[in-house]
VEXDRENLO-544918 format. One record per residue (C-alpha): x, y, z. Coordinates in steps of 0.5 Angstrom, whole numbers, plus 500, padded with zeros to 3 digits. Each point is the difference from the previous one (the first is absolute). Example, Ala and Ser with C-alpha at 12.3 -4.5 7.8 and 13.67 -1.06 7.14 Angstrom:
// residues 2
525491516/502507498/
This chain:
// residues 730
508564104/494501495/495503506/505506501/499506497/506502496/496507500/501502508/504494501/500497508/508501502/498495506/497494496/506501495/505499506/496494502/500497493/507501500/502498507/495493498/504498494/507500502/500495505/496496494/505502495/506498506/496492500/500500493/507502498/501495506/497494495/503503494/506498504/499494503/497497494/505502495/505497504/497493500/498500493/507501498/502494504/494496497/503501494/507498501/497495503/496498493/508502496/503494505/495494497/501503493/496499494/495494500/501493498/496494498/504495504/500504506/498498507/493501503/502504506/504505496/494501494/496501506/505504504/500504494/493501499/498502507/507505499/497503494/493501503/502503507/505505495/493502496/497501507/505505502/500503493/492501501/502503507/505504498/496504495/495502505/505502505/502505494/493502498/498501507/507505500/499504494/492501502/503503507/505504497/494502494/497503507/505502503/502505494/492503499/500501507/507504500/496503492/494502505/504503506/504504495/495503497/496502506/506503503/502504494/491502500/501502508/507504499/498505494/493500502/499509502/497504505/498507501/506504500/503504506/498507496/493498500/501497508/503507502/494503497/495496503/503500506/502507501/493501499/498496505/504502507/496500505/497493499/508498502/499504506/493495502/503494497/506501505/495503506/495494499/505494500/504503506/494501504/496493498/505495496/508502503/497495506/501506505/492499501/502493503/504503506/497502506/503504506/503495503/503497494/503508499/502501507/503494499/503501493/504506503/502497506/503494495/503506495/503504508/502493503/505497494/502508498/503500507/503493500/503500493/503506501/503497507/502493498/503504493/505503505/501494504/501495493/505506497/504500505/502493500/502499493/507499499/503501493/502493500/501500491/505496496/496500494/494502496/495495502/501502508/500507498/494498497/497496506/503506505/497506496/492496500/501500507/502507501/494503495/495494504/502504506/499506498/494500497/497497506/496506502/496500494/500492498/498498507/493504499/498499494/501492502/496501506/495504496/499495495/499494505/496504503/495502495/501493497/497497506/494506502/498501493/496495496/505497494/493498495/501505497/508503502/498508502/505505497/503501506/503494501/502499493/504506501/503499506/502493497/502505494/504504506/504494503/502498493/503507498/503501507/504492498/502501494/502507501/505496505/502496495/502506496/503504506/505493502/503500492/501508499/500504506/501495506/499503507/507501505/504496502/499496493/503504494/499499493/503495497/497499492/505501495/498506498/501508502/496502507/498506496/496496495/497494506/498507503/496502495/498494498/497499506/496506500/497498493/498494501/496502507/496504495/499496496/498495506/495506502/497501493/499492500/497500506/495506497/498496495/498494505/497505503/496502494/499493496/502496504/494500506/493500501/501508498/501498493/492497500/498508502/502503494/496500493/504498494/501507498/503502507/504493500/504502492/501507501/504498508/504495495/502504496/502506506/503494504/504497494/504506499/503501507/501492499/504502493/503505503/503496505/502495496/503503495/504504507/502493502/502497493/505506498/503499508/502493498/504503495/506502505/500493503/507495498/498497495/494504497/504505496/500494494/492500500/499506498/496497495/496496504/499506504/497505494/495493498/498500507/499508501/496500492/495494503/498502505/499508497/495496495/497496506/498507502/498503494/496493498/496502507/499507498/499497493/494496502/504493499/499499508/500491499/508501496/501507504/500494507/502494497/507505499/501504506/499493503/504496497/506505500/500502507/500493502/505497496/504506502/499499507/501493499/507501497/501504506/499495505/503495497/506503499/500503507/500492502/505498496/505506503/499497506/500493499/507501496/503503506/498494504/502495496/507505499/500498507/499493501/506500495/504506505/497499507/498507501/495499505/502496507/494494497/503499494/507499503/497495505/497497494/507500496/504497506/494495500/501498493/509500501/501506495/507504499/500508500/497501493/498494497/494499498/494497503/499494495/493499497/499507501/500502492/494496499/495503506/502507496/498496494/494498503/498506504/502505494/495495495/494500506/501507500/500503493/496494498/494503504/502507499/498496492/493498502/498506505/502505493/495494496/495501505/500507501/499501492/494496500/503492498/497497506/494498495/504499494/507499501/500496507/497494496/504501495/507500505/497494503/498496494/507501498/503498507/496494501/499498492/508502497/501500492/504496497/507501497/501495494/498493504/501502508/494503503/503506504/497502506/501507503/497498507/504493499/506504498/500505507/498495505/506495497/505507501/497501507/500493503/508499496/502508503/497497507/504493499/506502498/500506506/499494506/506496495/504506501/499500508/501493500/506500497/503506504/497498507/495495501/504495498/508502503/496502506/497491500/507498498/504502506/496496504/502493496/507498500/503501493/505505498/500506498/501498493/495494500/495506502/502505496/499494493/493498503/497508501/502501492/498494498/493501503/500508497/501496493/495495503/495506502/502505494/498493495/493498504/498508499/501500494/495494497/495502505/501507497/499497492/495495503/495506502/501503495/497496496/507496497/498492500/506495503/501498492/500506498/506502504/504493497/498504493/504505503/506498504/501496493/499506495/505504505/505494500/502502493/501507502/504497506/504495497/503506495/501507503/498498508/505494500/505502505/495503505/497493500/506497501/502505505/493499504/499492500/508501503/498504505/494495502/506495499/505503505/493500505/499493499/507496501/503507504/508501497/499506502/497504507/500508502/506500504/504495496/507502498/501498493/505502495/497499492/505503496/504506501/494501506/501498507/496502505/493499504/493499497/495505502/494498496/498494495/494504495/496498495/505501495/507502503/504499507/503506503/507498502/502506506/508500500/505501505/501507497/493501501/498500492/494496498/500496493/495496498/501494497/495496496/497495502/501495494/508501502/499498507/498494496/504498495/506503502/506498505/498503507/504500507/496500506/504500506/495499504/494495496/500494506/503505506/503506502/507497502/506500495/508499500/505505499/507500497/506505503/506500497/506502504/507500498/506499504/508501500/503494499/504497506/494502504/498494505/493497496/498497506/500507504/496503493/495494501/498501507/500508499/495499495/496495503/500504507/497507496/495496495/498495507/498508505/495503495/493499501/498499492/506494499/496493501/504496505/497494503/494498495/499493497/498503493/506503499/508499502/503505505/505505496/507498497/506502497/503498494/507502496/498501494/507500497/507504500/500505496/505505497/500505506/496497506/497493502/492500499/495498505/493500499/495499508/494496497/494501505/492500500/497507502/492500502/497506495/505499494/497507497/504503506/506497496/503506500/499503506/503493503/506500496/502507501/500499508/504494498/505504497/501506506/500493505/506497496/504506500/499502506/502493503/506499494/503506502/500498508/503493498/505503495/497497494/502504494/496500494/504502494/500505494/502498494/507502498/506498494/507499501/504503494/507497498/504504495/506495497/505506497/499508500/502503494/503506503/506502495/494502496/496503505/506505502/502501492/493502499/499504507/500510499/506501502/500507505/
């Protein structure tokens, strides 16, 4: 570093030094962390040995000496690593200071202003014609073309124009509007605009290829560079048309007014033409033919057209949806553009180049990222709703219901947003000249990290941990929702066991994902145990009910006293178990109302499960007949009714056949009970209703009377005289 000239430093040399320092700093920091950890272990070993005694065993004394010697060596090594780290930090700070001073000197260097350039070039107008004529004849590359090359180029031009027009007509006739969202609209617009540009694009590409093959490329002739620029101009124009003014049958699809889109299309194409002219003037061999004064004068005139068009585009962008509230930002952008033009005219050309390049690159990068983000958002929405045929097929493969969101897609959305906008931030840093200083600092920060208390926070590891955790969560969600149920269908397990395995596998997958994510983030298992111990205090006070329900949910999945599909009774709630979640269980009543029951109540309270071992169960049908009825006839009729019902069990070795009991002699009737087992106890009310209909029918046919409640009133005396005296006389 001492050999570097601080007054006129070599930026490349400084960059190479900083690049060499980065891996050295990483190794030193790794050494510090490793030695420090080992040093703590040796100190703990010494603490365990305790104080030295005169009567201690020789082996203990020797172990104490060895550990102390190793500790001293480790302390020396740690001091050496810290010294190297301090030195590298000092070198990096000196390089940063040198680069900042050099950049400030370059930005503030002043040349000839535009007024002086105008006077000088106005006096030498004839030189412009001579330079242009000489360049065209001697240096443009046209002098390298033979007559056969010229005729070949004319033939290629005419043939490609004809072929492009024919292909455009044929291809546009076959295009159909199949669009269902913005993504398909963009693809269709890109296809139609590319097809519409074939009469220009095809000749440009073929002529560029022919010139590249037929002419020497060292150095590259101007006509080859110009042909390449035209090709990129046409392709960029196609992209602009596809975004703002698509060719029919494609239609306008972006969230803006069609008139605004048309205005943006025209202005961006004019700006693109200005950029192409700038490439011809300053990006090709033509720039070497101009003198310094002519080059600066050309830059001043060109800067006026460029800034005017950029300001025009910024003003039009203010009418975009969501950009109305950015008036302050747009005003600052316009001021910065005008300031860069003024700096160019005043002679501060390095400052003007720095500003205009940064502003154009930042705005263009933001527009591209916004456009890509819009298309990706539309594609992700299509995966959640199934707009396109391939999205519908994918949702069918994932066995997703209508309006059901794709599991794990939220993590893909988050990752894509981080990649897009994070990439834009890095692009902006690179455009604004931070590739030599900022990127090293960012890379150092991402790789080396910083300390927060006693925790070494490394952003690179944190980002990697989030990405891996997102992927693992998505895989776990897919296994839980699709993979495991599909595989378990081939087993002999019942539905309840399959649901329990799926839920437990989801818990296990989530736990593994969290552990792996925390480990990749740099949090060791010992620290995780400490955090878990600290959280247990909060759990004991504020989250005990949630944890109780969570543990109860695990018990329900392991012991399976209730299963999905069982008919249970919990207190006053009766219905089917529809889902056993982490914290609660959802029960659907017979009125199709969902009742959420905490899992702890299902473990600690009394629960009646009608379908724990099987779906069979007993029903009791009470019935009363009039006194004097033949009881044997009633019994035979009831057994006949029960035996004829398809749901009643009549010949099972496990359960008795239907039976009829006399339960007593009531006030108005002889009370009978028909007891029978049915195959599906959850259909008990339907079966009982069917049996009652059949009993009423057979009793009517057999003349068996079902009495109704009645009461006889016996009057012992009637005070007729008193009543007659109170009656009114007519």
